[in-house]
N, C-alpha and C positions, 0 to 999 in steps of 0.2 A: 717552416723552422730553420733550416741552414742561412736561408738567405737575412732572417731577421737577427740572429748571430752576428752574420757578415756583416750587415747594418751596421750593427752596434758597436764591431770591432771599428770598423771606419770613423764613426763617428768619436769615440773615442780618442782615437788617432789625430782626428782633425782638431780637438780639446790640446791633445799633448801639443801638436804643431803650433797652436794660436800661443799657447804658453811660450814654449819656447820663441817664439818671434817675438811676443812681448817683450821680453826679458833682454833679447837682443835692441827691440827697439828703444828700449828704457835705458840701456845700459849706453847706446850710442845718444840716445837724447841729453841724459843727465851726465853722462861722462867725457866721451870722445869730443862731441860738439862743443861743449865750454872746455874744454883743455885746447885745442885747435884756436879759439877765441882769443883764449889767453894769450897764446902764441902771436896772433898776429897784432893784438894790441901792444905785445912787449917788443915786436919788432920794428911796430909803427911808431913807439913811442907817445902811443893816445889808442882812445877808444875809436877802432875802425869797423865798418860794419862789410861784409860781404857783399856781393851782389845778391847771392839768391837768399839773401834775408831781408832786401829792401824790397817795395812793391812797385818801385818804379826808379830808373835812373838811366841818366843819360850816357853818351859817349865820353862827354867830359868828366861827370862824375866816375867812371871806369878809369879812365886815364889818371885822374885824381890819385884815386885808390893804389892803382898799382904802381905810380911814382911812389906813393908814402910807403908802400911794405916794400919797394927796394925789391934788390932781384933775390935775396932771401925769402922775403914775403911772398913774391910770385911765385918763386919755386914751390912756396910750402901750401899758395892757393892752389898751385897744380895738383899739387898729389893730395891734397883735400878734394878738390871740384874731380879730379881723374880717377880718384880709387876709395876713398872713404865714402864721399856722396854718391859714388855710382852704386855699393853698398847699400846704403841706405834707403833709396826707394824700392830696391829689390824687399827687402825687409817690412817696408809699411806697405807696401802696397799687396806683398801677401797675407798679412797680417791683418789688415782690415777688410780685403777680400773674402776672405775664410770666416770672420767676423762676420759678416755683413750675409754670407752665403748661411753660415748657421743662423742666425737670428731670420731671414726672409724664408729659410726652409720650414721655420716653425710657426710660419702665420698662415693664414687661410689661403689652400690653393686657387681662390676665386679671384686673387690678385696675383694674378701671374708677371704682370708687369714690373712687381718688386724684385724679381731676379736680376734685371737688369740695373738697379742697384749698386751691385756689388762690383761693379765696373767701375762705379767713380774712383776707387783708390789706385786703380790702373792707369787710367787716364791720368790723374795726378802724378802718379808715376814718371808716364809717358814725357808730361810737360817738363818734370822733373828730371829727366835727362837730356833733353832739349835744351834748356837752359845749363844742365854741366856742359855740355859739351861746347855749347856757344860761350862759357869763359874761358874752356881751355882753348876755343880758337880766336878768343880776344887776347887772354895770355900770349899767343905763339904770332899775333900779328903786333903786338906791343912794339912801338907808341903808336902804332896806326891802327887805331880803334874805329872806326866807320859809325856814323850815328844807327845805318841799318841794321848793325852787331847788335849794338844797346838796345833797339827797339824790339829786335826779335828775343832778345834776352829776358828785357823787360815783360814782353808780352806772355814768355813761357811762364817768368816767376807770377803774374798774377794769376795766369791760368791754372798755375800748379796751387797757389793758397785758396783761389775759387773751389778749385776741386776736392782740396782737402776739407776746407768750409765745409763741402756740402755731405763729404765722408761723414765726419764727425756729426755732423747733426742728424743723418740716416741713422749711423747707428745708436745715437744716444734715441733718437725716436724709436727705433726698433726695440730699443733693449727696454725702453720705457713699456710699448705694446707689449712686449711680449711678458713682463713683471705682472701687467695688469692682467692679461689674460690668464696666465698662470694661477695667480691671486682668486680670478671668478670661476676656475676651473677646481680647484682645492675647495670650495664653497659647498 
């Protein structure tokens, strides 16, 4: 009986943490990122896209962006990539890991392979960190940005977005499955 109460307490704490992480995620996605984007656009005098929002970019693309941003914008991009965008993967990685873990735990024990789906957002976060570190390296070597740096950054960006897409699809599929199972169990 005591272990069941402890299990329920842990489950409630998980939901509390999921809610806090979801609020942090939304705050960053809806306020912090648009604010930085507006500053980048203002500094550049035009709409610009950070390397981590593109699916692919070349060394010339990165060089052109960094020249357009000038020193002030490059400093701001360094702050963004080195601080803000180092916190964000931690937030969304933990959020979706916990959410997927919750959803997979409610599904049948016969499908034990489902527990590995929880790691999709962690993999996405790792690629996000690789991407951010690469942006910082390119900023540090500017104007000598190599094609290899751009290829590494672009590959990390593509893999980040791919694993995030798989994460969202898995979460949606499991949520639907969870709701369907719950509906039929109530009958």
